[in-house]
C-alpha positions as CSV (number, residue, x, y, z in Angstrom):
1,M,19.5,9.6,23.7
2,N,17.1,12.6,23.9
3,P,15.2,13.5,27.2
4,N,12.4,14.6,25.0
5,D,12.0,11.0,23.5
6,H,8.6,9.4,23.9
7,T,7.2,6.1,25.3
8,T,5.4,4.1,22.7
9,R,2.0,5.2,24.2
10,A,2.9,8.9,24.2
11,A,4.1,8.6,20.7
12,A,0.8,6.9,19.7
13,Q,-1.3,9.7,21.3
14,L,0.8,12.4,19.6
15,L,0.3,10.6,16.2
16,G,-3.4,9.8,16.8
17,V,-2.9,6.0,16.2
18,S,-2.8,2.9,18.2
19,V,0.1,1.6,20.3
20,R,0.3,-1.4,17.8
21,T,0.5,1.0,14.8
22,V,3.6,2.7,16.5
23,Q,5.2,-0.7,17.1
24,L,4.7,-1.6,13.3
25,W,6.1,1.7,12.2
26,L,9.2,1.0,14.4
27,E,9.6,-2.5,13.0
28,K,9.3,-1.0,9.3
29,G,11.7,1.9,10.2
30,Q,9.1,4.7,9.8
31,L,9.9,5.7,13.3
32,Q,13.3,5.6,15.0
33,G,13.6,4.2,18.6
34,W,15.7,2.6,21.1
35,K,15.4,0.6,24.2
36,T,16.2,1.5,27.9
37,S,18.3,-0.7,30.0
38,G,15.0,-2.0,31.5
39,G,13.9,-3.1,28.0
40,H,11.3,-0.3,27.5
41,R,11.0,1.2,24.1
42,R,11.6,5.0,23.6
43,I,10.6,6.7,20.3
44,S,12.8,9.4,18.9
45,H,11.2,12.9,19.3
46,D,12.5,13.9,16.0
47,S,11.1,11.0,14.1
48,V,7.7,11.5,15.8
49,E,7.7,15.2,14.7
50,Q,8.7,14.4,11.2
51,L,5.8,11.8,10.9
52,R,3.4,14.3,12.5
53,Q,4.3,16.9,9.8
54,L,3.7,14.3,7.1
55,R,0.3,13.7,8.6
56,A,-0.6,17.3,8.9
57,P,-3.9,18.6,7.1
58,H,-1.9,19.8,3.9
59,S,-0.3,16.3,3.5
60,P,-1.7,13.5,1.4
61,L,-1.3,11.3,4.5
62,A,-4.2,13.4,6.1
63,A,-6.5,12.7,3.1
64,P,-10.2,13.0,3.8
65,R,-10.8,9.3,3.1
66,P,-8.7,6.2,3.2
67,L,-7.0,4.7,0.2
68,N,-8.9,1.8,-1.2
69,V,-6.6,-1.0,-2.2
70,L,-7.6,-4.2,-3.7
71,V,-5.1,-7.2,-3.8
72,V,-5.7,-10.0,-6.2
73,E,-3.5,-13.0,-5.1
74,D,-4.2,-16.8,-5.0
75,N,-1.3,-17.5,-2.5
76,A,-2.8,-17.4,1.1
77,S,0.6,-16.8,2.7
78,L,1.1,-13.7,0.5
79,L,-2.3,-12.4,1.1
80,K,-1.6,-12.6,4.8
81,L,1.7,-10.6,4.1
82,Y,-0.1,-8.0,2.2
83,R,-2.5,-7.5,5.0
84,K,0.2,-7.1,7.6
85,Q,2.4,-4.7,5.5
86,I,-0.4,-2.5,4.2
87,S,-2.2,-2.2,7.6
88,A,1.2,-0.7,8.8
89,W,1.2,2.1,6.3
90,P,1.4,5.6,7.9
91,F,-1.9,6.7,6.3
92,A,-5.5,5.2,6.2
93,T,-6.2,2.3,4.0
94,T,-9.2,0.1,3.3
95,L,-8.0,-3.2,2.0
96,F,-9.9,-5.6,-0.1
97,T,-8.6,-9.0,-1.2
98,A,-9.5,-11.7,-3.8
99,N,-7.9,-15.1,-4.3
100,N,-8.9,-15.5,-7.9
101,G,-9.4,-13.4,-11.1
102,F,-13.1,-13.6,-11.2
103,E,-13.6,-12.5,-7.5
104,G,-11.1,-9.7,-8.4
105,L,-13.1,-8.4,-11.2
106,V,-16.3,-8.5,-9.2
107,L,-14.7,-6.5,-6.3
108,V,-13.3,-3.9,-8.8
109,G,-16.9,-3.3,-9.9
110,K,-18.2,-3.0,-6.4
111,V,-15.4,-0.9,-4.7
112,C,-13.7,0.8,-7.7
113,P,-10.3,0.8,-5.8
114,D,-7.8,3.6,-6.0
115,L,-5.0,0.9,-6.3
116,M,-5.1,-2.6,-7.5
117,V,-2.2,-5.0,-6.9
118,C,-2.6,-8.1,-9.0
119,D,-0.7,-11.4,-9.6
120,L,-0.5,-12.7,-13.3
121,R,-0.8,-16.3,-12.7
122,L,-4.3,-16.7,-11.2
123,P,-6.9,-19.5,-11.5
124,G,-9.7,-18.8,-13.9
125,V,-9.4,-15.3,-15.2
126,T,-5.7,-14.4,-15.3
127,G,-4.0,-11.2,-14.2
128,F,-3.4,-10.4,-17.9
129,Q,-7.0,-10.5,-18.7
130,I,-7.9,-8.4,-15.7
131,V,-5.5,-5.6,-16.4
132,R,-6.1,-5.5,-20.1
133,A,-9.9,-5.5,-19.5
134,L,-9.6,-2.6,-16.8
135,C,-7.3,-0.5,-18.9
136,A,-9.7,-0.6,-21.7
137,M,-12.5,0.9,-19.6
138,P,-12.7,4.7,-19.2
139,R,-14.3,4.2,-15.7
140,Y,-11.1,2.9,-14.3
141,Q,-8.6,5.2,-16.0
142,H,-7.6,6.8,-12.7
143,M,-7.0,3.6,-10.8
144,R,-3.4,2.8,-10.3
145,I,-2.7,-0.9,-11.3
146,V,0.5,-2.6,-10.0
147,V,1.3,-6.2,-11.2
148,V,3.5,-8.2,-8.9
149,S,4.8,-11.3,-10.3
150,G,7.8,-13.7,-10.3
151,M,7.2,-14.2,-14.1
152,P,10.4,-13.2,-16.1
153,T,10.1,-10.1,-18.4
154,N,10.4,-12.3,-21.6
155,E,7.7,-14.6,-20.4
156,I,5.3,-11.5,-19.9
157,A,6.2,-10.2,-23.4
158,A,5.4,-13.8,-24.8
159,H,1.9,-13.3,-23.3
160,G,1.4,-10.2,-25.4
161,D,3.0,-7.8,-22.7
162,L,0.9,-5.4,-20.5
163,P,-0.6,-2.0,-21.1
164,K,1.9,0.9,-20.6
165,R,0.2,2.4,-17.6
166,V,0.6,-0.9,-15.5
167,S,3.6,-0.9,-13.1
168,V,5.4,-4.3,-12.8
169,M,7.1,-5.3,-9.7
170,G,8.9,-8.6,-9.1
171,K,9.0,-11.0,-6.1
172,P,10.0,-10.8,-3.4
173,I,7.7,-7.7,-3.0
174,D,9.2,-4.4,-2.5
175,F,6.6,-3.1,0.1
176,Q,8.5,0.2,0.6
177,T,8.2,0.9,-3.3
178,L,4.4,-0.2,-3.0
179,Q,3.9,2.2,-0.1
180,H,5.3,5.0,-2.1
181,I,3.0,4.1,-5.1
182,G,0.0,4.1,-2.5
183,L,1.0,7.4,-1.2
184,A,1.3,9.0,-4.5
185,Q,-2.1,7.5,-5.6
186,L,-3.7,8.9,-2.3
187,A,-2.3,12.4,-3.2
188,R,-3.8,12.1,-6.7
189,S,-7.3,10.8,-5.5
190,S,-7.3,13.8,-3.0
191,N,-6.6,16.1,-5.8
192,P,-8.5,15.1,-8.8
193,K,-6.9,17.7,-11.0
194,Q,-3.8,15.5,-11.0
195,T,-3.6,13.0,-13.7
196,Q,-2.6,9.3,-13.8
197,P,1.1,8.9,-14.8
């Protein structure tokens, strides 16, 4: 217990975010906190300072624009989960969603996302077709593509596999890893001299 620890509202003011965002960061473990005997939250001063440093002007968390994220997923419950998790990331994002492959391709053309997260089993245009088409187009060479699927590796291979630049994640979704990917992409998009891995 540190006498310099903050109330939720004070932490929100120091970090320049809403009280709800601080609450989400606490739930995600991005801030450390405790409760008083009266049930009031207190936020660790050290964890607030660490996050402030990460959000400083030299940090990718303080990029001049939000990270544009497109999620293509036909499961409504999963889309809801994506919205909740991505909105809690400690950097600015603009989230677009599509519940089928065709709508996903249309949105890619409209918003040119920095990061696209895509399921493989989609109605109409499949995730395989989407990522292969986008990887073949120079316009999208800097877009980071992450496939999230419960499909086993051997089944993916049976479908002709995926381009090497596509990252594959299983289900349940590891949102912490996805956040790290998003942060790395934000750093790259803020510094165009960096190249796609």
